[in-house]
C-alpha positions in Angstrom: 28.9 1.7 -19.2 30.0 -0.3 -15.6 30.8 -3.5 -17.1 34.6 -3.1 -16.1 33.0 -2.7 -12.0 32.5 -5.9 -9.9 29.9 -3.2 -8.1 28.2 -0.2 -8.8 30.2 1.5 -5.8 33.4 1.2 -7.3 32.0 3.0 -10.2 32.3 6.9 -9.7 30.4 7.9 -12.7 27.6 5.9 -11.7 27.9 6.7 -7.9 28.0 10.3 -9.2 24.6 10.0 -10.6 22.9 7.9 -7.8 20.7 10.6 -6.7 19.2 11.2 -9.9 18.7 7.3 -10.5 17.0 7.3 -7.3 14.4 10.3 -8.5 13.7 8.3 -11.6 12.9 5.3 -10.1 10.6 7.2 -7.3 8.8 9.0 -10.2 7.5 5.5 -11.4 6.9 4.2 -8.0 4.7 7.2 -7.2 2.5 7.1 -10.5 2.3 3.0 -10.4 1.3 3.4 -6.6 -0.9 6.1 -7.3 -2.8 4.4 -9.7 -4.0 1.8 -7.4 -6.0 4.2 -5.3 -6.5 7.1 -7.5 -9.1 5.8 -9.8 -11.5 4.8 -6.5 -12.5 8.2 -6.8 -13.3 8.3 -10.0 -15.8 5.3 -9.8 -19.0 7.3 -9.3 -18.0 9.2 -12.6 -17.5 6.3 -14.4 -20.4 4.6 -13.1 -22.2 7.7 -14.3 -20.9 7.9 -17.8 -20.8 4.2 -18.6 -24.3 3.4 -17.3 -22.8 0.4 -15.4 -23.5 -0.4 -11.4 -20.1 0.5 -9.2 -19.8 -3.2 -8.6 -18.8 -3.5 -12.1 -16.7 -0.3 -12.2 -14.5 -1.6 -9.0 -12.9 -3.8 -11.6 -11.1 -1.0 -13.3 -9.7 -1.2 -9.7 -9.5 -4.8 -8.8 -7.9 -5.7 -12.3 -5.1 -3.4 -11.8 -4.1 -4.9 -8.6 -4.8 -8.5 -9.2 -2.5 -8.1 -12.5 -0.2 -6.3 -10.4 0.3 -9.3 -7.6 -0.1 -12.4 -10.2 3.0 -11.1 -12.1 5.1 -9.1 -9.7 7.1 -12.4 -8.4 8.0 -13.4 -12.0 9.0 -10.0 -13.3 11.0 -9.8 -10.0 12.9 -13.0 -10.8 13.3 -12.6 -14.3 15.3 -9.1 -13.3 17.4 -11.1 -11.2 17.7 -13.3 -14.5 17.5 -10.7 -17.1 18.7 -7.6 -15.7 16.8 -5.7 -12.8 17.7 -2.3 -15.1 16.7 -3.6 -18.4 13.6 -5.0 -16.6 12.7 -1.6 -15.1 13.1 0.6 -18.2 10.4 -2.0 -20.2 8.1 -1.3 -17.4 8.2 2.5 -17.8 7.3 2.1 -21.3 4.8 -0.2 -20.8 3.2 1.6 -18.7 3.1 4.7 -20.3 1.5 3.1 -23.2 -0.8 1.7 -20.6 -2.1 4.6 -19.4 -2.6 6.6 -22.9 -4.9 3.9 -23.5 -6.4 4.0 -19.9 -7.5 7.8 -21.0 -8.6 6.6 -24.6 -11.1 4.0 -23.4 -15.0 4.3 -24.5 -15.7 0.7 -22.8 -15.4 -1.2 -19.5 -13.7 -3.4 -21.2 -11.2 -1.7 -23.0 -10.7 -0.1 -20.2 -9.7 -2.6 -17.9 -7.3 -4.2 -21.0 -5.7 -1.3 -20.9 -5.6 -1.1 -16.8 -4.2 -4.6 -17.0 -1.2 -3.5 -19.7 -0.8 -0.5 -17.3 -0.5 -3.2 -14.3 2.0 -5.0 -16.3 4.2 -2.2 -16.7 4.1 -1.0 -13.3 4.7 -4.6 -11.9 8.2 -4.6 -13.9 9.1 -1.5 -11.9 7.9 -2.0 -8.8 9.8 -5.5 -8.7 12.9 -4.3 -9.7 13.4 -0.7 -8.1 14.2 -1.8 -4.5 16.8 -4.0 -6.0 18.3 -1.3 -8.2 18.9 0.6 -4.8 20.3 -1.8 -2.9 22.6 -2.4 -5.6 23.8 1.0 -6.5 23.5 2.7 -3.2 26.4 2.5 -0.5 25.5 0.7 2.8 25.7 4.1 4.7 23.3 6.0 2.7 20.9 2.5 1.5 18.5 3.2 4.3 17.7 7.0 3.4 17.4 5.7 -0.3 15.3 3.1 0.5 13.4 5.3 3.0 12.4 7.8 0.0 11.5 5.0 -2.0 9.3 3.7 0.4 7.9 7.2 1.1 6.9 7.4 -2.6 5.1 4.0 -2.5 2.8 5.2 0.5 2.3 8.5 -0.6 0.9 7.6 -4.0 -1.1 4.8 -2.5 -2.8 7.6 0.2 -2.5 11.0 -1.9 -4.8 9.3 -4.2 -8.2 10.1 -3.1 -6.7 13.5 -2.6 -5.3 14.5 -6.1 -7.9 12.6 -7.9 -10.6 14.5 -6.9 -8.7 17.7 -7.5 -7.7 16.2 -11.0 -11.6 14.8 -11.8 -13.2 18.3 -11.2 -10.5 20.3 -13.1 -9.9 18.3 -16.1 -12.2 15.0 -16.5 -11.5 11.3 -15.7 -9.3 10.6 -18.4 -6.5 13.2 -16.9 -6.2 11.0 -13.8 -4.8 8.6 -16.4 -3.0 10.9 -18.9 -1.1 12.7 -16.3 1.3 9.8 -16.0 2.5 10.4 -20.1 4.1 13.5 -19.7 6.0 12.8 -16.3 6.5 9.2 -17.6 7.9 10.4 -20.4 10.3 12.9 -18.5 11.3 9.9 -16.2 12.4 7.6 -19.2 14.3 10.2 -21.3 16.3 11.4 -17.9 16.6 7.1 -17.3 18.3 6.6 -20.7 21.1 8.9 -19.7 21.3 8.3 -16.2 20.8 4.5 -15.8 23.5 2.1 -15.8 24.3 -1.2 -17.8 22.8 -4.4 -15.6 26.1 -5.9 -14.0 24.4 -8.9 -12.2 22.3 -11.5 -13.8 21.6 -14.7 -12.4 21.5 -18.1 -14.8 18.9 -19.7 -14.7 15.4 -20.9 -15.9 11.7 -19.6 -15.8 9.7 -21.3 -13.6 6.4 -21.9 -15.4 4.7 -24.2 -13.1 5.1 -22.2 -10.5 4.3 -18.4 -12.1 1.1 -20.3 -13.3 0.1 -21.7 -10.0 1.2 -18.4 -8.1 -1.2 -16.0 -10.8 -3.9 -19.2 -10.3 -3.9 -18.1 -6.4 -3.7 -14.5 -6.4 -6.8 -14.7 -9.2 -9.3 -16.4 -6.9 -8.0 -15.0 -4.0 -8.9 -11.5 -5.0 -11.8 -13.0 -7.1 -13.1 -14.5 -3.8 -12.4 -11.7 -1.2 -13.9 -8.5 -3.1 -17.2 -10.3 -4.8 -17.5 -11.5 -1.3 -18.2 -8.3 0.1 -21.2 -7.8 -2.6 -22.9 -11.0 -2.5 -21.7 -12.5 1.0 -19.2 -15.2 1.8 -22.1 -17.7 2.1 -22.2 -18.0 -2.1 -21.1 -21.3 -2.8 -19.2 -19.7 -6.0 -17.2 -17.5 -3.3 -16.5 -20.6 -1.4 -15.0 -22.5 -4.2 -13.0 -19.2 -5.5 -11.6 -19.4 -1.8 -10.8 -23.2 -1.9 -9.1 -22.7 -5.2 -7.1 -20.2 -4.0 -5.9 -22.4 -0.7 -5.1 -25.5 -2.7 -3.1 -23.3 -5.6 -1.1 -22.0 -2.5 -0.4 -25.2 -1.2 0.5 -26.4 -4.5 2.7 -23.7 -5.5 4.8 -24.1 -2.2 5.4 -27.6 -2.7 6.7 -26.9 -6.4 8.8 -24.5 -5.1 10.4 -26.5 -2.6 11.5 -28.9 -5.1 12.5 -27.0 -8.3 16.4 -25.8 -8.9 15.3 -22.5 -10.0 11.9 -21.3 -8.0 9.8 -18.4 -8.3 10.6 -17.5 -4.9 13.8 -18.9 -3.0 12.1 -19.9 0.0 15.1 -19.9 2.0 14.7 -16.3 2.3 12.1 -16.7 4.8 14.2 -19.1 6.9 15.7 -15.6 8.1 13.6 -14.9 11.0 15.0 -10.9 10.2 13.2 -11.1 6.9 10.3 -12.9 7.1 9.4 -10.6 10.5 10.1 -7.4 8.4 7.9 -8.7 5.5 4.9 -9.7 8.2 5.2 -6.4 9.5 4.7 -4.3 6.4 1.8 -6.5 5.1 0.5 -5.6 8.6 0.7 -2.1 8.6 -0.6 -1.7 4.7 -3.1 -3.6 5.8 -4.2 -1.2 8.8 -3.3 1.8 6.7 -5.6 0.6 4.1 -8.8 0.0 6.8 -8.4 3.9 7.4 -7.8 4.9 3.4 -11.5 3.6 3.2 -13.4 4.8 6.1 -11.9 7.9 6.3 -13.5 9.6 3.6 -17.0 8.3 4.4 -16.4 10.2 8.0 -14.8 13.4 6.7 -18.0 13.4 4.3 -20.6 12.6 5.9 -20.1 12.7 9.7 -17.9 15.9 9.8 -20.2 17.2 6.6 -16.8 18.4 5.0 -16.8 18.9 0.9 -14.9 16.4 -0.9 -12.3 18.9 -1.1 -12.0 19.8 2.3 -12.1 16.6 3.2 -9.2 15.7 0.7 -7.0 18.6 2.3 -7.7 16.7 5.9 -6.9 13.4 4.7 -3.3 15.0 3.1 -2.3 15.2 6.7 -1.0 11.8 6.5 0.9 11.6 3.4 2.4 15.1 4.3 3.3 13.7 7.8 5.1 10.9 6.4 7.0 12.3 3.3 8.7 15.1 6.0 9.0 12.4 8.6 10.2 9.0 6.0 13.7 10.6 5.1 14.6 11.6 8.2 14.1 7.9 9.7 15.6 6.7 6.4 18.6 8.7 7.4 18.5 7.9 10.8 17.9 3.8 10.4 21.6 4.5 8.8 23.2 5.7 12.1 21.3 4.5 15.0 19.9 1.0 13.3 16.2 0.1 11.9 14.9 -2.0 14.4 14.1 0.8 17.4 12.6 3.4 14.8 10.5 0.5 13.3 9.0 0.1 16.8 8.7 3.4 17.4 6.7 3.9 14.4 4.2 1.2 15.4 3.7 2.1 18.8 2.9 5.9 17.1 0.4 4.2 14.9 -1.3 2.2 17.5 -2.2 5.3 19.3 -3.3 6.9 16.7 -5.8 4.1 15.1 -7.1 3.7 18.6 -7.2 7.7 18.7 -9.6 7.3 15.7 -11.5 4.9 17.0 -13.0 7.4 19.8 -14.3 9.8 17.2 -17.5 10.4 16.9 -20.0 12.9 14.6 -19.3 16.1 16.8 -15.3 15.6 17.0 -13.1 18.8 16.8 -11.4 19.2 13.6 -8.1 19.9 15.3 -8.6 16.2 16.9 -9.4 14.2 13.8 -6.3 16.7 12.2 -4.0 15.3 15.1 -4.6 11.7 15.1 -4.4 11.6 11.1 -1.0 13.2 11.3 -0.3 11.0 14.1 -0.8 7.9 11.7 1.1 9.9 9.0 4.4 9.7 11.4 4.0 6.6 12.6 4.2 5.4 8.9 6.6 7.7 7.9 9.1 6.1 11.0 8.1 2.9 10.3 8.4 2.1 6.2 11.8 2.9 5.7 13.5 1.4 8.2 11.7 -1.4 7.7 12.3 -1.4 3.8 16.1 -1.5 5.0 15.7 -4.4 7.2 14.2 -6.4 4.3 16.3 -5.5 1.8 19.7 -5.8 3.9 19.1 -9.6 4.8 19.4 -10.6 1.1 22.3 -11.9 -1.0 22.8 -9.5 -4.1 21.8 -12.4 -6.6 18.5 -12.2 -5.0 17.7 -8.6 -4.6 15.4 -8.5 -7.6 13.1 -11.8 -6.0 13.1 -10.0 -2.4 12.3 -6.6 -3.6 9.2 -8.3 -5.7 8.2 -10.2 -2.3 8.4 -7.0 -0.3 6.1 -5.0 -3.2 3.9 -7.9 -3.8 2.9 -8.3 0.6 2.5 -4.6 0.1 -0.3 -5.0 -2.8 -2.0 -8.0 -1.1 -2.0 -5.8 2.2 -3.9 -3.0 0.3 -6.5 -5.3 -1.0 -6.5 -7.3 2.8 -7.2 -3.9 4.5 -10.0 -2.9 1.6 -11.4 -6.5 2.4 -11.4 -6.2 6.2 -12.4 -2.7 6.6 -15.6 -3.1 4.2 -16.3 -6.8 5.5 -16.2 -5.5 9.3 -18.0 -2.3 8.8 -21.1 -3.6 6.9 -21.4 -6.4 9.5 -21.6 -4.3 12.0 -23.8 -1.5 10.4 -26.0 -4.7 9.3 -26.3 -6.3 13.0 -27.2 -2.8 14.2 -29.7 -1.9 11.2 -31.2 -5.3 11.8 -30.7 -6.1 7.7 -28.2 -6.6 5.3 -26.3 -3.0 4.5 -23.8 -2.4 2.3 -23.6 1.7 2.5 -24.6 4.5 4.5 -27.8 4.6 5.8 -29.7 7.9 5.9 -30.5 9.9 8.9 -28.6 7.0 11.1 -25.2 8.4 11.6 -24.9 5.9 14.6 -25.4 3.2 12.4 -22.0 4.1 10.2 -20.2 5.4 13.5 -20.5 1.7 15.3 -19.0 0.1 12.4 -16.3 2.9 12.1 -15.1 1.9 15.8 -15.0 -1.5 15.0 -13.2 -1.2 11.9 -10.5 1.2 13.8 -10.3 -1.3 16.9 -9.6 -3.8 14.4 -6.9 -1.8 12.8 -5.3 -0.7 16.4 -5.1 -4.3 17.0 -3.3 -5.1 13.7 -0.9 -2.3 14.3 -0.3 -3.6 17.9 0.4 -7.6 16.9 3.2 -5.7 14.1 4.6 -3.7 17.5 4.5 -6.9 19.6 6.7 -8.6 17.1 8.9 -5.9 16.1 9.5 -5.7 19.9 10.0 -9.5 20.0 12.7 -8.8 17.0 14.4 -5.9 19.0 14.6 -7.6 22.3 16.4 -10.9 20.6 18.9 -8.7 18.2 19.9 -6.8 21.4 20.1 -10.3 23.2 22.7 -11.7 20.3 24.8 -8.7 20.5 24.7 -8.7 24.5 26.1 -12.1 24.3 28.5 -11.5 21.5 30.3 -8.5 23.7 30.2 -10.7 26.8 31.9 -13.7 24.8 34.6 -11.4 23.9 35.4 -10.2 27.2 
């Protein structure tokens, strides 16, 4: 199907089914990002049932994120070579099999291996979904479509703790994985009927050295960052791990510059609009994950809300985002993406500064207002920013660009977790006068000091993104103005 056409926009049958195709892509986008955060709330239960410390059980979460980031660029490039839709379909099967195996795990080793299988499938779908959308949707609807996929990405990553809490308390930890199986099978069946054959394929060779070096970089970086939180960054093995990560990254970049068929087309980053949009996306996910880590502790331990009530309060973020992001995506097709990304970042900066001013007796209405504003700001930003990233790329590199966008998002999550926990524990330890890696009973002031610093840091991260976007917007308008003057 579709082979007689040069583009999917010329194929009436594909255009008729384009929104149904988007549903299939969004279902897997939602599940694969949800599975990065939903497990966090199950860690205490898994720790108790398996008789293991939380530090070991954390590999259920970190193993998943490490595996995704290690191979996502490889699967993006492979999608450009063998077909993005073929790669996406294969990913859906592997993800569902991995989810099934996770629920049957009786040991930590089996569970981590199952999570890695799940992550391989998730990275195949993540790397290629944005490229498929950019290929299929006409320019006047692309922002709306990419906006919806951006919404499901953020919804999956933010809604994890709330949904996970409800599933675990009702059914048990196995069902946070098994819930993917019926939804995944339904999406696969719809996908068989609606996904067209691939039109764009690139003749190239697999970049084995680049793929290997990038995997070493990600594993060494994540291991250093995540283990450093537990043992401190002065540990010799942690320092060596981070040095190895830096060396692997430098070597990787040198290899990519000289290879004929590189894993990442570094020429993409010569486009300032692409580079700034990617960097802003990274900063926003870093800031949002600072919130994701700190907010549940504040809601339950400072406001004394039950896990269920805290989950509902925190749901204000994804709910506001789901409402705003499609509107923002549709608006970006009409008024352009730059003003909307800038407005979203300004709202996020205000919300983060508001969160930094909260204390033990803050009224729920005020807390809810700042959380809702953070969701509105994220919704305004994500869709137009995704549209900006993907609109700067030639068709033959859409898989690579989509995988870079997804990679940056996942690395942003890990960096956000690291920034939040490292800052929190450092400030708490300074105030307590001894090393602190958890809440100190009877001393809410110690946690609040750490929380205020974390939210101040995350608001500065959002402010940096806002300034970058403002600079980008100013240059875009200056260029347009010069063009108009030269035509006169």
